[in-house]
N, CA and C of each residue as an Amber inpcrd file, in Angstrom:
protein
   285
  87.4900000 -74.8290000-209.2120000  86.4110000 -73.8550000-209.3430000
  86.7860000 -72.8590000-210.4420000  85.8340000 -72.4050000-211.1630000
  86.0260000 -71.4650000-212.2580000  86.6940000 -70.1730000-211.7740000
  87.6420000 -69.6870000-212.5340000  88.3750000 -68.4560000-212.1960000
  87.4360000 -67.2610000-212.0000000  86.3740000 -67.1910000-212.7850000
  85.4250000 -66.0700000-212.6520000  84.6890000 -66.1050000-211.3100000
  84.4150000 -67.3050000-210.8270000  83.7560000 -67.4200000-209.5200000
  84.6790000 -66.8860000-208.4350000  85.9620000 -67.2640000-208.4950000
  86.9220000 -66.7720000-207.5000000  87.1200000 -65.2660000-207.6120000
  87.0780000 -64.7520000-208.8130000  87.1620000 -63.3040000-208.9840000
  85.9640000 -62.6420000-208.3100000  84.7820000 -63.2270000-208.4900000
  83.5850000 -62.7180000-207.8220000  83.7050000 -62.7870000-206.3070000
  84.2650000 -63.8750000-205.8000000  84.4730000 -64.0060000-204.3540000
  85.4220000 -62.9260000-203.8560000  86.4990000 -62.7020000-204.5770000
  87.4550000 -61.6530000-204.1960000  86.8210000 -60.2700000-204.2070000
  86.0380000 -59.9970000-205.2150000  85.3610000 -58.6920000-205.3020000
  84.3190000 -58.5310000-204.1960000  83.6040000 -59.6080000-203.8750000
  82.6450000 -59.5650000-202.7730000  83.3540000 -59.2550000-201.4560000
  84.4620000 -59.9360000-201.2130000  85.2310000 -59.6900000-199.9970000
  85.6950000 -58.2490000-199.9040000  86.1750000 -57.7220000-201.0150000
  86.6440000 -56.3300000-201.0250000  85.4820000 -55.3680000-200.8090000
  84.3260000 -55.6780000-201.3670000  83.1540000 -54.8180000-201.1780000
  82.7180000 -54.8130000-199.7120000  82.6940000 -55.9860000-199.0750000
  82.3470000 -56.0630000-197.6550000  83.3530000 -55.2920000-196.8110000
  84.6100000 -55.4870000-197.1210000  85.6820000 -54.8420000-196.3640000
  85.6190000 -53.3230000-196.5260000  85.3460000 -52.8510000-197.7160000
  85.2510000 -51.4140000-197.9720000  83.9970000 -50.8100000-197.3590000
  82.9140000 -51.5800000-197.3110000  81.6450000 -51.0800000-196.7840000
  81.7700000 -50.6600000-195.3240000  82.7240000 -51.2370000-194.6050000
  82.8760000 -50.8930000-193.1900000  83.1880000 -49.4160000-193.0030000
  83.9320000 -48.8310000-193.9050000  84.2610000 -47.4100000-193.7960000
  83.0510000 -46.5310000-194.0880000  82.2300000 -46.9530000-195.0170000
  81.0020000 -46.2090000-195.3180000  80.0610000 -46.2830000-194.1150000
  79.9550000 -47.4600000-193.5160000  79.1170000 -47.6280000-192.3270000
  79.6180000 -46.7370000-191.1960000  80.9200000 -46.7370000-190.9720000
  81.4930000 -45.9150000-189.9010000  81.2370000 -44.4370000-190.1620000
  81.4120000 -44.0020000-191.3720000  81.2060000 -42.5950000-191.7340000
  79.7470000 -42.1910000-191.5320000  78.8180000 -42.9960000-192.0620000
  77.4000000 -42.6670000-191.9400000  76.9430000 -42.6620000-190.4800000
  77.4180000 -43.6290000-189.7070000  77.0330000 -43.6720000-188.3000000
  77.5920000 -42.4590000-187.5500000  78.8270000 -42.0960000-187.8400000
  79.4290000 -40.9150000-187.2030000  78.6620000 -39.6480000-187.5690000
  78.2340000 -39.5390000-188.8050000  77.4240000 -38.3890000-189.2190000
  76.0970000 -38.3680000-188.4570000  75.5150000 -39.5370000-188.2640000
  74.2340000 -39.6340000-187.5680000  74.3410000 -39.1500000-186.1220000
  75.4120000 -39.5490000-185.4310000  75.5540000 -39.1850000-184.0120000
  76.3830000 -37.9170000-183.8110000  76.8600000 -37.3480000-184.9140000
  77.6050000 -36.0730000-184.8950000  78.9200000 -36.1450000-184.1110000
  79.5450000 -37.3300000-184.1200000  80.8830000 -37.4890000-183.5390000
  81.5060000 -38.7430000-184.1450000  82.7950000 -38.8200000-184.0840000
  83.4790000 -39.9650000-184.6740000  83.3560000 -41.1830000-183.7580000
  82.7400000 -42.2320000-184.2620000  82.5630000 -43.4810000-183.5240000
  82.7770000 -44.6640000-184.4630000  83.0530000 -45.8070000-183.8500000
  83.1780000 -47.0390000-184.6180000  82.0330000 -47.9490000-184.1770000
  80.9890000 -48.0710000-184.9950000  79.8520000 -48.9150000-184.6170000
  80.2250000 -50.4010000-184.6770000  79.4670000 -51.2160000-183.9910000
  79.7040000 -52.6610000-183.9590000  79.6690000 -53.2420000-185.3770000
  78.8050000 -52.7080000-186.2210000  78.7100000 -53.2030000-187.6050000
  80.0480000 -53.0950000-188.3310000  80.8550000 -52.1050000-187.9770000
  82.1920000 -51.9530000-188.5660000  82.9890000 -53.2340000-188.3670000
  82.9540000 -53.7990000-187.1570000  83.7370000 -55.0010000-186.8600000
  83.1530000 -56.2340000-187.5440000  81.8340000 -56.2970000-187.6540000
  81.2310000 -57.4280000-188.3610000  81.5840000 -57.4020000-189.8540000
  81.5410000 -56.2230000-190.4560000  81.9210000 -56.1210000-191.8650000
  83.4110000 -56.3730000-192.0530000  84.2260000 -55.9330000-191.0880000
  85.6670000 -56.2140000-191.1390000  85.9010000 -57.7170000-191.1090000
  85.2240000 -58.4050000-190.1940000  85.3800000 -59.8480000-190.0660000
  84.8900000 -60.5730000-191.3160000  83.7010000 -60.2190000-191.7990000
  83.1520000 -60.8700000-192.9950000  84.0420000 -60.6280000-194.2140000
  84.4110000 -59.3830000-194.4280000  85.2750000 -59.0700000-195.5620000
  86.6280000 -59.7430000-195.4360000  87.1850000 -59.7400000-194.2240000
  88.4780000 -60.3760000-193.9950000  88.4420000 -61.8730000-194.2360000
  87.3570000 -62.5340000-193.7990000  87.2230000 -63.9810000-194.0400000
  87.1540000 -64.2950000-195.5330000  86.3390000 -63.5380000-196.2490000
  86.1920000 -63.7850000-197.6860000  87.5050000 -63.4740000-198.4140000
  88.1540000 -62.3740000-198.0470000  89.4240000 -62.0320000-198.6830000
  90.5320000 -63.0340000-198.3370000  90.5060000 -63.5750000-197.1250000
  91.4860000 -64.6050000-196.7640000  91.2820000 -65.8570000-197.6020000
  90.0260000 -66.2440000-197.8070000  89.7400000 -67.3990000-198.6680000
  90.2580000 -67.1500000-200.0840000  90.0240000 -65.9440000-200.5780000
  90.5070000 -65.5860000-201.9150000  92.0380000 -65.6070000-201.9610000
  92.6730000 -65.0850000-200.9060000  94.1400000 -65.0550000-200.8520000
  94.7200000 -66.4690000-200.8250000  94.0460000 -67.3630000-200.1000000
  94.4960000 -68.7540000-200.0630000  94.3620000 -69.3790000-201.4430000
  93.2440000 -69.1240000-202.1160000  93.0640000 -69.6240000-203.4730000
  94.1730000 -69.1120000-204.3950000  94.5240000 -67.8410000-204.2320000
  95.5800000 -67.2360000-205.0650000  96.9850000 -67.6330000-204.6170000
  97.0630000 -68.2880000-203.4580000  98.3410000 -68.7030000-202.8690000
  99.2960000 -67.5190000-202.7200000  98.7690000 -66.4190000-202.1860000
  99.5310000 -65.1910000-201.9900000  99.8580000 -65.0430000-200.4990000
 101.0880000 -65.4100000-200.0900000 101.4090000 -65.3980000-198.6640000
 101.3280000 -64.0120000-198.0220000 101.6480000 -62.9770000-198.7480000
 101.5760000 -61.6220000-198.1990000 100.1230000 -61.2620000-197.8950000
  99.2450000 -61.5380000-198.8110000  97.8120000 -61.2750000-198.6840000
  97.2110000 -62.1390000-197.5610000  97.6280000 -63.4180000-197.4980000
  97.1300000 -64.3380000-196.4710000  97.5160000 -63.8480000-195.0840000
  98.7750000 -63.4860000-194.8930000  99.2570000 -63.0180000-193.5950000
  98.5700000 -61.7150000-193.2030000  98.4540000 -60.7950000-194.1430000
  97.8370000 -59.5020000-193.8560000  96.3830000 -59.6320000-193.4490000
  95.6240000 -60.3890000-194.2000000  94.2100000 -60.5660000-193.8780000
  94.0250000 -61.4550000-192.6530000  94.8390000 -62.4890000-192.5400000
  94.7400000 -63.3910000-191.4000000  95.0020000 -62.6890000-190.0800000
  96.0010000 -61.8250000-190.0430000  96.3100000 -61.0760000-188.8200000
  95.1550000 -60.1390000-188.4580000  94.5600000 -59.5270000-189.4490000
  93.4300000 -58.6390000-189.2130000  92.2420000 -59.3760000-188.6030000
  92.0350000 -60.6260000-189.0100000  90.9080000 -61.4100000-188.4850000
  90.9810000 -61.5510000-186.9670000  92.1880000 -61.7040000-186.4540000
  92.3680000 -61.8140000-185.0020000  91.8900000 -60.5360000-184.3200000
  92.2710000 -59.3950000-184.8700000  91.8880000 -58.1000000-184.2990000
  90.3780000 -57.9020000-184.3640000  89.7680000 -58.1920000-185.4930000
  88.3300000 -57.9860000-185.6640000  87.5420000 -58.8710000-184.7000000
  87.9400000 -60.1390000-184.6280000  87.2500000 -61.0650000-183.7380000
  87.4170000 -60.6480000-182.2810000  88.6200000 -60.2600000-181.9080000
  88.8790000 -59.8540000-180.5230000  88.0500000 -58.6240000-180.1480000
  87.9340000 -57.6750000-181.0420000  87.1100000 -56.4990000-180.7640000
  85.6530000 -56.8860000-180.5410000  85.1380000 -57.8060000-181.3220000
  83.7590000 -58.2610000-181.1350000  83.5890000 -58.9800000-179.7900000
  84.5900000 -59.7590000-179.3940000  84.5430000 -60.4350000-178.0940000
  84.5350000 -59.4020000-176.9720000  85.4140000 -58.3950000-177.0550000
  85.4740000 -57.3530000-176.0270000  84.1700000 -56.5690000-175.9390000
  83.5830000 -56.2580000-177.0790000  82.3070000 -55.5220000-177.1000000
  81.2190000 -56.3700000-176.4490000  81.1730000 -57.6450000-176.7940000
  80.1540000 -58.5320000-176.2140000  80.3270000 -58.6430000-174.7050000
  81.5680000 -58.8390000-174.2430000  81.8280000 -58.9370000-172.8010000
  81.4010000 -57.6650000-172.0790000  81.6940000 -56.5210000-172.6660000
  81.3230000 -55.2450000-172.0610000  79.8090000 -55.1390000-171.8990000
  79.0960000 -55.4900000-172.9420000  77.6320000 -55.3990000-172.8930000
  77.0250000 -56.4260000-171.9400000  77.5810000 -57.6170000-171.8880000
  77.0780000 -58.6320000-170.9570000  77.3280000 -58.2020000-169.5100000
  78.4970000 -57.6300000-169.2630000  78.8350000 -57.1530000-167.9150000
  77.9020000 -56.0250000-167.4850000  77.5520000 -55.1740000-168.4350000
  76.6530000 -54.0490000-168.1520000  75.1890000 -54.4840000-168.0960000
  74.9140000 -55.7550000-168.4170000  73.5420000 -56.2580000-168.4080000
  72.7450000 -55.8520000-169.6200000  73.4240000 -55.3940000-170.6700000
  72.7560000 -54.9870000-171.9000000  72.5180000 -56.1840000-172.7990000
  71.6400000 -55.9600000-173.7530000  71.4920000 -56.9160000-174.8430000
  72.7450000 -56.8220000-175.7160000  72.9310000 -57.7740000-176.5970000
  74.0450000 -57.7040000-177.5440000  73.8960000 -56.4460000-178.3830000
  74.9760000 -55.7250000-178.6210000  74.8990000 -54.4720000-179.3790000
  74.5190000 -54.6830000-180.8360000  73.7350000 -53.7690000-181.3610000
  73.3190000 -53.8210000-182.7670000  73.6140000 -52.5310000-183.4950000
  74.2040000 -51.5990000-182.8750000  74.4170000 -50.2760000-183.4640000
  75.1990000 -50.3010000-184.7350000
C-alpha cells in the first residue's frame, strides 16, 4: 500500500484518539461536572484500533504494545457500561 495512504491512516487514528478528550471536555462543560461519556470509550477504541493497525504496518513493537494494551481497557469499559445499563433495564447508553 502507498506510504501516503498509511500516513493518512495514522493521522486518522490520531485524530480519533485525540477527539476523545475534546468530547469529554465538552460533555463535562455541558453537565457542569467532570464525567467520562460513553463516546469517550468508543473514540478510544476506534482510534486505538486504527493506530494499532498503523503501528503494525510500521512494525513498531513499542507502539503496538502500547496501543494494544489500551484496546483491552477501552473494550472492557464498554462491556462494563453495557452490563450496567442492561442490569438497570436501560437502553444502551448514547451519552
